[in-house]
N, C-alpha and C positions, 0 to 999 in steps of 0.2 A: 265863353267862356275860356280865358288861357290862365293858368296858375304856375307860377312859381314853386316850388318844394327845393330850398335849398337847402343842400349838406346829408341829405339823405343818410351818405355811406359815406361814411369817415376815411382819411387821406389813406386809413390800413386799411378801408374795404376793397376802394379803387383798385391799391393795387396787389392784395390778393387777388381779385379776379382779373386783373391784367397779366399778375404773372400763369395761373391757370389758362386764362381763353390763349395766350400764346404759346401753349405744348399741346393748345389744343386742334382737331382738324379744320380747316373750313373751309365751307361749300357753296357753290351757286347761292345765291340768294333768292332763287326764283322757287326755293325747293318752296314755299313758303306764300304768293301771291298766287290771286287771283288772277285770271284771265286779265282782264286788264290791268290791274298791275306789276306782269309778267314782261307785257312788252315797255314796260315804262321802268322797270328795275334794275338797274349794275351796280351790284356788291355781294358780298360772301356773309353767312353765316353759318354759327356753330347749328348742326342739328338738332331740332327741339326735343328726341328721343335723348340727346348726345348725356352719357354720366355728370362731366362737369357741366353742361348748362342745367343739369335738372339742381345740383345742389350748387349753383352761384344761384338759381333763381328762388331757391329755399330761404338764402340766406337774402336778400333781398323783399319777399316776400316778408319775410321777421322784423326789419327793417319800417319795410310799408306800415304796419300792426301797428307799433309802437310810433310811429307822425304824428301825429295829431295836426298837422295843417292838409297832410293826404286826407286824412281820417272829413275834418271838414268840405273838402271842399271835393271830396269822391264819392263820398259816403257807398262802399264800397258795401256791393253782396255777393260777387262774385269778381276772384281778379285772372285772369289766362293767364299759368305760368310764363317769365319774364323769357325773353327768347336775347338773343345778341348777334347785333349785325356789325361790319368793318365797312368800311370806302376806305379805300387805296384810291392812291393819283388817279384821276381821270374818271373815278366811280360818280355815280349819281344815284338820284331815281326820282324821275318827271313828276309832273302833277301827275295822280291821284287822293281817290277814297279809300278807304279803308273798308272791307269787309264786313256787314252788317253782324254775322254769327262765327262766330269759332268757334271750333270743335277743339275740348281738347284730348290729345292724343293717347288714344289707350285706354280713355273714362267715358262713363254713360255720362258726360260733362259737354252743356253748350255754354257758349259766352255767347251774349248780347253786347256787344261792342258799344256802349254809350260815349267812356271816354278812349282816349290813345295817349300811350307815356312813352317819352322817353329820357332818359337818365344815362347821361353824359361820364364816358370813362375812359375822358382822354379832353384835357388841360388845352383849351384854348389856342394859347401861340404855339402850341405841335403842331400843326395844321393849319391850309387855307383853305380860304372858301367852305365848305359841308356847311350851311347853315339850315337851320329847318326852317325853312315859311311855311308859314301857315295862313288859310287865306279866312280871315272873319271881317263881323257888318261891320268895320274901320281900316281896311286893305287889305295886305299883305304884313305879316308881323314876324320877325329874320329872326329867332330864338341859335345863339348857341353858347351855351350856361358853361361853369367851370366841371371839371369830372366832379363825382360823387353828386349834384345838382339835377334836378324833373322835370318837365317841363309838363301838364294836363292841359291837354288842349278838346272839344269837340271830334267825337272817333266818325263824325258826320260834314267834316272840314274837308274842302279839299286841300291838299299839303303836298311840299316837293322836296328832296335835298336836294343842295345843289352844288355843284362838281367840286372834287379837291383837285387844287393843283399844286399843294407841295402838304408831304404827311402823307397821314393819318386817321380817321376818325372812329373812336368805336362806342355800341353803346350799347342798354342796352334798351327794347321795345317788348310793350303788350299791353294788354285792353284791359279797363275794366264795366261792368256790370254794375249798375248803382242802383239800389235803390229806388233811387230818383230819377225815372227817366230824363222828364226833359230837363233839356241844357238852361234853360231860364227860370226856373225852377230853382233844381241848385244852385244858380248864382243867389239869388236872394235869400236861401237859406244861407251858402257861405259869408254873403255879407252878413247877415242878422250877429251869424255865431260871430263874428270878428266882433263887431259892434257891442255882442254881450262881452263879450273875455274884455274887449277898454270897457269896458265901464266896472267891471267887479277887478278890475288891476287899478282902476283912481277909488274908490270907494268903495269895493269890500261886495259881499253881500246885499246892497240898497231891494230897496219895495223897485225899486225899475226894475236892476237886473230882474227880479225873478220874475216881477210879469214879464216882459221878456224872452225869458228864459222859458213862462209858458207856451207862449204865441211862436216859437222858435218849436218848440215839439209837438204844436196841435196842427201846427202847417206841417215835420213830416211826419203823423198823423196819416192827415189826409191824405200828401201826395204817394205815401212810400208803398213799394212793391212787394216787400219783402214777409 
């Protein structure tokens, strides 16, 4: 399931991120790559432990906590601290699958990567190429969203970033451990939640909406690992 989360960050948030990142030190992106990914990865990154990454990451986590679409789609249990990368002209990331487990730096916390997230920090008209290409059951889906928008997709997916041919593509990326491990179950709950919200918007708290809400929470109770 691919989920578009529009306007997670405001235009002011995006500008703040870019100003902070522009004054930061970028390093080779291979510092956070696994053995397989390191051979495929050609980009730049802000070090995980950098002060700038921690401060901007906290801001993004706050925005995530207030975003109903993200919460409904991801049902988050843990979120890996957001990281930041940059693809300049000629850079790319070949096809790979993200590591199953990520270790939070300097903390006894492990995150199972059920979902991957890319939060775009560059307007699509400011660069050519750089599409995030995700393979799913319907074939390859190419994603290139406005700055401030985010895409969520299963971390089990094969994916790659196409070469940049003009400009520079900046983004935040991170992973989510969901209370519901199975992507198919999460998709059902997401669809059901959307249907309930639509019913409430049209008719208020009807008996049907109440009944479906009960079904939603009973399924979540059955499937959640919280």
